[in-house]
C-alpha positions as CSV (number, residue, x, y, z in Angstrom):
1,M,61.6,55.4,-111.0
2,K,57.9,56.4,-110.6
3,K,56.5,56.5,-107.1
4,I,53.4,54.5,-106.4
5,Y,50.6,56.4,-104.8
6,T,47.4,55.1,-103.2
7,P,45.2,55.7,-106.3
8,D,47.6,53.5,-108.2
9,I,47.3,50.9,-105.5
10,I,43.5,51.1,-105.7
11,I,43.5,50.5,-109.4
12,L,46.0,47.6,-109.0
13,F,43.8,46.1,-106.2
14,I,40.6,46.3,-108.3
15,I,42.4,44.5,-111.1
16,L,43.6,41.8,-108.7
17,Q,40.1,41.5,-107.2
18,I,38.7,40.8,-110.7
19,L,41.4,38.4,-111.6
20,L,41.2,36.4,-108.4
21,N,37.4,36.4,-108.8
22,F,37.9,34.5,-112.0
23,I,40.7,32.3,-110.9
24,F,39.3,31.4,-107.4
25,P,35.6,32.1,-107.5
26,V,34.4,31.5,-104.0
27,K,30.9,33.0,-104.2
28,I,29.5,34.3,-100.9
29,I,27.2,36.9,-102.2
30,N,24.7,36.1,-104.9
31,Y,22.6,38.1,-107.4
32,P,20.7,40.4,-106.8
33,W,22.6,41.3,-103.6
34,T,25.8,41.9,-105.6
35,Y,24.3,45.1,-107.0
36,F,24.7,46.6,-103.6
37,G,28.4,46.9,-104.5
38,I,27.6,49.5,-107.1
39,L,26.1,51.7,-104.4
40,L,29.2,51.2,-102.2
41,I,31.5,52.1,-105.1
42,I,29.6,55.3,-105.7
43,L,29.6,56.2,-102.0
44,G,33.3,55.4,-101.8
45,Q,34.2,57.8,-104.6
46,I,32.3,60.8,-103.2
47,P,34.9,61.7,-100.6
48,N,37.7,61.3,-103.2
49,F,36.0,63.6,-105.7
50,W,35.2,66.1,-102.9
51,I,38.8,66.1,-101.6
52,Y,40.2,66.4,-105.1
53,F,38.2,69.4,-106.1
54,Y,38.3,71.1,-102.7
55,F,42.0,70.8,-102.4
56,R,42.5,72.2,-105.9
57,K,40.2,75.1,-105.0
58,I,42.1,76.0,-101.8
59,K,45.5,75.2,-103.5
60,T,46.9,72.6,-101.2
61,T,48.3,69.1,-102.0
62,T,47.1,65.6,-101.5
63,H,50.5,64.0,-102.3
64,I,52.0,62.0,-99.5
65,D,55.6,63.3,-100.3
66,R,54.7,67.0,-100.2
67,I,54.1,69.2,-97.2
68,P,50.5,70.6,-97.2
69,D,50.0,74.3,-97.2
70,K,46.7,74.2,-95.2
71,L,45.3,72.2,-92.4
72,I,41.8,71.1,-93.3
73,T,39.5,70.3,-90.4
74,S,36.1,71.0,-91.9
75,G,33.7,69.0,-94.0
76,L,34.4,65.3,-94.0
77,F,37.6,66.0,-92.0
78,K,35.4,66.6,-89.0
79,I,34.4,63.0,-89.1
80,T,37.6,61.3,-90.0
81,R,41.2,62.4,-90.5
82,N,41.4,60.3,-93.7
83,P,38.2,60.5,-95.7
84,N,40.0,59.8,-98.9
85,Y,41.4,56.4,-97.6
86,L,38.0,55.6,-96.0
87,G,36.5,56.2,-99.4
88,M,39.0,54.0,-101.1
89,V,38.3,51.2,-98.6
90,I,34.5,51.6,-99.3
91,T,35.2,51.4,-103.0
92,L,37.2,48.2,-102.6
93,L,34.5,46.8,-100.5
94,G,32.0,47.7,-103.2
95,V,34.0,45.9,-105.9
96,A,34.2,42.9,-103.6
97,V,30.4,42.9,-103.0
98,L,29.8,43.4,-106.7
99,L,32.0,40.4,-107.5
100,G,30.4,38.4,-104.7
101,S,33.6,36.5,-104.2
102,L,35.4,35.8,-100.9
103,T,38.8,36.3,-102.5
104,A,37.9,39.9,-103.4
105,F,37.4,40.8,-99.7
106,I,41.2,40.2,-99.1
107,F,42.1,43.5,-100.8
108,P,40.1,46.0,-98.6
109,V,41.8,44.4,-95.6
110,V,45.3,44.6,-97.1
111,F,44.7,48.2,-98.2
112,I,43.7,49.2,-94.6
113,I,46.8,47.5,-93.2
114,L,49.2,49.1,-95.7
115,T,47.6,52.5,-95.4
116,H,47.3,52.4,-91.7
117,F,50.9,51.4,-91.0
118,F,52.9,52.8,-94.0
119,V,51.1,55.7,-95.6
120,I,49.2,57.6,-92.9
121,P,52.1,57.8,-90.5
122,I,54.1,59.7,-93.2
123,E,51.3,62.1,-93.8
124,E,50.8,62.6,-90.0
125,R,54.5,63.3,-89.5
126,N,54.3,65.9,-92.3
127,L,51.3,67.5,-90.8
128,E,52.8,67.6,-87.3
129,N,56.0,69.2,-88.7
130,R,54.1,71.8,-90.6
131,F,51.2,72.6,-88.2
132,G,52.5,71.5,-84.8
133,K,50.1,71.9,-81.9
134,R,47.2,72.8,-84.2
135,Y,47.4,69.4,-85.9
136,L,48.0,67.6,-82.6
137,N,44.8,69.2,-81.2
138,Y,42.9,68.1,-84.3
139,K,44.4,64.6,-84.1
140,N,43.2,64.3,-80.5
141,K,39.6,65.3,-81.5
142,V,39.1,63.3,-84.7
143,R,39.7,59.6,-85.2
144,R,42.0,58.3,-87.9
145,W,39.3,56.2,-89.7
146,I,35.8,56.6,-88.2
């Protein structure tokens, strides 16, 4: 059985946002303000592309079920311990704004809850096991989200 990773969840949530927008269109944002969603989608993808290419460059993993080789505390990781998940939330918010429908705003909230309580704790446990006090010091200095 294939494991489900957060990028898979993002794609599923975007599809659900679009479907719910057509099934239950509760418009709360109207044209031209919906175009602000495009900017949010682009901004949300920047951390994800940066992390993807940076982690490949330094040869470490972004997979939740693998122990990372390196502790990254520079760049976006100085601001938030999870810039990738923050980027995903911003992307989901961007899609919701672009659609302009109240129902689309459910998914960024659900994503935050699922990630905060089920995904991040696994990653943090792996980082604590691998890097010990170095990670705990970093964890005390930098917030989980923003």
